[in-house]
C-alpha positions as a Markdown table, in Angstrom:
| # | Residue | x | y | z |
|---|---|---|---|---|
| 1 | Met | 104.2 | 103.7 | 105.0 |
| 2 | Ser | 101.5 | 104.5 | 102.9 |
| 3 | Asp | 98.6 | 101.4 | 102.6 |
| 4 | Leu | 100.5 | 99.4 | 100.0 |
| 5 | Ser | 97.2 | 99.0 | 97.9 |
| 6 | Ser | 97.7 | 102.7 | 97.5 |
| 7 | Ile | 100.9 | 102.1 | 96.2 |
| 8 | Val | 99.7 | 99.6 | 94.2 |
| 9 | Tyr | 97.0 | 101.3 | 92.5 |
| 10 | Ser | 99.5 | 104.8 | 91.9 |
| 11 | Ile | 102.1 | 102.5 | 90.1 |
| 12 | His | 99.6 | 100.1 | 88.5 |
| 13 | Ser | 97.9 | 103.5 | 87.1 |
| 14 | Ala | 101.1 | 105.2 | 86.2 |
| 15 | Met | 102.0 | 102.0 | 83.7 |
| 16 | Arg | 98.7 | 102.0 | 82.2 |
| 17 | Lys | 98.8 | 105.6 | 81.8 |
| 18 | Gly | 102.3 | 106.2 | 80.1 |
| 19 | Thr | 103.6 | 108.2 | 83.2 |
| 20 | Ile | 106.1 | 105.3 | 83.7 |
| 21 | Gly | 107.1 | 105.2 | 79.7 |
| 22 | Pro | 108.5 | 102.9 | 77.5 |
| 23 | Gly | 112.0 | 103.4 | 78.5 |
| 24 | Glu | 111.4 | 103.2 | 82.1 |
| 25 | Met | 109.4 | 100.2 | 82.1 |
| 26 | Ala | 112.5 | 98.7 | 80.0 |
| 27 | Asp | 115.2 | 99.4 | 82.7 |
| 28 | Leu | 112.5 | 97.9 | 85.4 |
| 29 | Arg | 112.2 | 94.9 | 83.1 |
| 30 | Arg | 116.2 | 94.9 | 83.2 |
| 31 | Leu | 116.5 | 95.2 | 87.1 |
| 32 | Asp | 118.8 | 93.3 | 89.2 |
| 33 | Pro | 117.3 | 92.9 | 92.1 |
| 34 | Gln | 120.7 | 91.9 | 94.0 |
| 35 | Asn | 121.6 | 95.8 | 92.9 |
| 36 | Pro | 118.6 | 97.8 | 91.3 |
| 37 | Asp | 121.3 | 100.4 | 89.9 |
| 38 | Arg | 118.6 | 101.7 | 87.4 |
| 39 | Leu | 117.3 | 105.4 | 87.6 |
| 40 | Ala | 113.8 | 104.4 | 86.7 |
| 41 | Phe | 113.5 | 102.2 | 89.8 |
| 42 | Trp | 114.5 | 105.2 | 92.1 |
| 43 | Gln | 112.3 | 107.3 | 90.3 |
| 44 | Val | 109.2 | 104.8 | 91.1 |
| 45 | Ile | 110.5 | 104.5 | 94.7 |
| 46 | Val | 111.1 | 107.9 | 95.4 |
| 47 | Arg | 107.8 | 108.8 | 93.8 |
| 48 | Trp | 105.4 | 106.5 | 95.3 |
| 49 | Val | 106.9 | 104.3 | 98.0 |
| 50 | Glu | 106.2 | 107.0 | 100.6 |
| 51 | Gly | 107.7 | 106.6 | 104.0 |
| 52 | Glu | 110.0 | 103.6 | 103.2 |
| 53 | Phe | 113.0 | 105.7 | 103.5 |
| 54 | Pro | 115.9 | 104.5 | 104.6 |
| 55 | Leu | 115.2 | 101.3 | 102.6 |
| 56 | Ser | 117.9 | 98.5 | 103.9 |
| 57 | Asp | 119.5 | 96.3 | 101.2 |
| 58 | Glu | 116.9 | 93.9 | 101.8 |
| 59 | Gln | 114.2 | 96.0 | 101.4 |
| 60 | Thr | 115.7 | 97.6 | 98.0 |
| 61 | Gln | 116.1 | 94.2 | 96.9 |
| 62 | Arg | 112.3 | 93.2 | 97.4 |
| 63 | Trp | 110.9 | 96.2 | 95.9 |
| 64 | Ala | 113.5 | 95.8 | 92.9 |
| 65 | Ala | 112.0 | 92.4 | 92.3 |
| 66 | Val | 108.1 | 93.5 | 92.9 |
| 67 | Leu | 108.8 | 96.6 | 90.6 |
| 68 | Gln | 110.8 | 93.9 | 88.0 |
| 69 | Gly | 107.8 | 91.6 | 88.3 |
| 70 | Trp | 105.2 | 94.1 | 87.9 |
| 71 | Ala | 107.1 | 95.8 | 84.7 |
| 72 | Val | 107.6 | 91.9 | 83.3 |
| 73 | Leu | 103.7 | 91.4 | 83.1 |
| 74 | Gly | 102.8 | 94.9 | 82.0 |
| 75 | Pro | 99.5 | 96.8 | 83.2 |
| 76 | Asp | 97.2 | 94.5 | 81.8 |
| 77 | Leu | 97.8 | 91.6 | 83.9 |
| 78 | His | 96.4 | 93.1 | 87.2 |
| 79 | His | 93.3 | 91.8 | 88.4 |
| 80 | Pro | 92.9 | 93.0 | 91.7 |
| 81 | Lys | 90.1 | 90.3 | 92.4 |
| 82 | Cys | 92.3 | 87.2 | 91.8 |
| 83 | Pro | 94.2 | 85.8 | 94.4 |
| 84 | Leu | 97.8 | 84.7 | 93.2 |
| 85 | Gly | 97.6 | 81.2 | 94.0 |
| 86 | Arg | 94.5 | 80.9 | 92.1 |
| 87 | Ala | 96.2 | 82.8 | 89.0 |
| 88 | Met | 99.0 | 80.0 | 89.3 |
| 89 | Glu | 96.6 | 77.0 | 89.0 |
| 90 | Gly | 95.0 | 78.7 | 86.1 |
| 91 | Ala | 98.2 | 79.3 | 84.3 |
| 92 | Gly | 99.0 | 75.7 | 84.8 |
| 93 | Met | 101.7 | 75.9 | 87.2 |
| 94 | Ala | 102.7 | 72.5 | 88.3 |
| 95 | Glu | 102.8 | 71.4 | 92.0 |
| 96 | Ser | 106.1 | 70.8 | 91.9 |
| 97 | Arg | 107.1 | 74.4 | 90.4 |
| 98 | Leu | 104.8 | 75.5 | 93.1 |
| 99 | Ser | 106.7 | 73.8 | 96.0 |
| 100 | Arg | 110.1 | 74.9 | 94.8 |
| 101 | Leu | 108.7 | 78.3 | 94.5 |
| 102 | Leu | 107.6 | 78.6 | 98.1 |
| 103 | Arg | 110.2 | 76.9 | 99.8 |
| 104 | Ala | 112.8 | 79.4 | 97.5 |
| 105 | Pro | 115.4 | 80.2 | 100.3 |
| 106 | Asp | 115.6 | 84.2 | 100.9 |
| 107 | Ser | 118.8 | 84.7 | 98.9 |
| 108 | Gln | 117.1 | 83.1 | 95.7 |
| 109 | Phe | 113.5 | 84.5 | 96.4 |
| 110 | Pro | 113.5 | 87.8 | 94.6 |
| 111 | Glu | 115.1 | 86.1 | 91.4 |
| 112 | Ala | 112.3 | 83.4 | 91.9 |
| 113 | Ala | 109.7 | 86.0 | 92.3 |
| 114 | Val | 110.3 | 87.6 | 88.7 |
| 115 | Arg | 110.7 | 84.1 | 87.2 |
| 116 | Leu | 107.2 | 83.5 | 88.3 |
| 117 | Cys | 105.7 | 86.5 | 86.8 |
| 118 | Arg | 107.6 | 85.8 | 83.3 |
| 119 | Phe | 105.5 | 82.5 | 83.4 |
| 120 | Met | 102.5 | 84.3 | 84.4 |
| 121 | Arg | 103.2 | 86.6 | 81.5 |
| 122 | Ala | 103.4 | 83.9 | 79.0 |
| 123 | Lys | 100.2 | 82.2 | 80.0 |
| 124 | Arg | 98.5 | 85.6 | 80.1 |
| 125 | Glu | 97.1 | 85.0 | 83.5 |
| 126 | Pro | 96.4 | 88.3 | 85.8 |
| 127 | Phe | 96.5 | 88.4 | 89.6 |
| 128 | Asn | 96.6 | 90.7 | 92.3 |
| 129 | Trp | 99.3 | 92.6 | 92.2 |
| 130 | Thr | 99.0 | 93.9 | 95.7 |
| 131 | Glu | 99.3 | 90.1 | 97.3 |
| 132 | Phe | 102.2 | 89.8 | 95.2 |
| 133 | Ala | 103.9 | 92.7 | 96.8 |
| 134 | Arg | 102.7 | 91.7 | 100.3 |
| 135 | Trp | 104.6 | 88.4 | 99.7 |
| 136 | Val | 107.6 | 89.7 | 98.2 |
| 137 | Leu | 107.9 | 92.3 | 100.7 |
| 138 | Ala | 107.2 | 90.1 | 103.9 |
| 139 | Asp | 110.0 | 89.4 | 106.7 |
| 140 | Asn | 108.1 | 86.2 | 106.9 |
| 141 | Arg | 106.3 | 84.6 | 104.2 |
| 142 | Asp | 105.3 | 81.8 | 105.7 |
| 143 | Gln | 101.7 | 83.2 | 106.2 |
| 144 | Ala | 101.4 | 84.1 | 102.5 |
| 145 | Asn | 102.8 | 81.1 | 101.5 |
| 146 | Asp | 99.9 | 79.1 | 103.4 |
| 147 | Arg | 97.4 | 81.6 | 101.7 |
| 148 | Ile | 98.9 | 80.9 | 98.2 |
| 149 | Ala | 99.1 | 77.3 | 98.6 |
| 150 | Gln | 95.3 | 77.4 | 99.9 |
| 151 | Asp | 94.4 | 79.4 | 97.0 |
| 152 | Tyr | 96.4 | 77.4 | 94.6 |
| 153 | Tyr | 94.1 | 74.0 | 95.9 |
| 154 | Arg | 90.8 | 75.7 | 96.3 |
| 155 | Ala | 91.0 | 76.2 | 92.5 |
| 156 | Lys | 92.7 | 72.9 | 91.7 |
| 157 | Ile | 90.1 | 71.0 | 93.4 |
| 158 | Ala | 87.1 | 73.2 | 91.9 |
| 159 | Lys | 88.5 | 72.8 | 88.3 |
| 160 | Glu | 88.5 | 69.0 | 89.4 |
| 161 | Arg | 84.8 | 69.1 | 90.3 |
| 162 | Arg | 83.9 | 70.7 | 87.5 |
| 163 | Gly | 85.4 | 68.1 | 85.4 |
| 164 | Lys | 83.6 | 65.1 | 87.3 |
| 165 | Ala | 80.2 | 66.9 | 87.2 |
């Protein structure tokens, strides 16, 4: 597989420049991760997700969730230097919501990841898309979940300390 950062860079650039046009972006936003039957999905997969074929059904669903999430966000909400957990805290995500998200069963996780992107879009909170993709594509999310939680609490505690100063 190509380096995931390179794939993210290429897809983000295509969204920003309009190579993935408004119609394709709309199709990606309407994807069903359980059954990604939109042509725009396959266009992006074939063009930029090199070396991934054949994708299993599970990998296809995960990529669908990643691409749907990015399309929901739009290209303006990618910030390569902002960890996902820190951005979640910055958006005001409640700890209970974070907990539910990190504990989502595999069968519900793709939809939960897209809901996160809808939440972040509503809050206009950018984050690192590569980290998001690694998390969604991971066979075992435990390590990524730990990092997200750590970044969330680092940001929360830093904000609390600033508030007391």
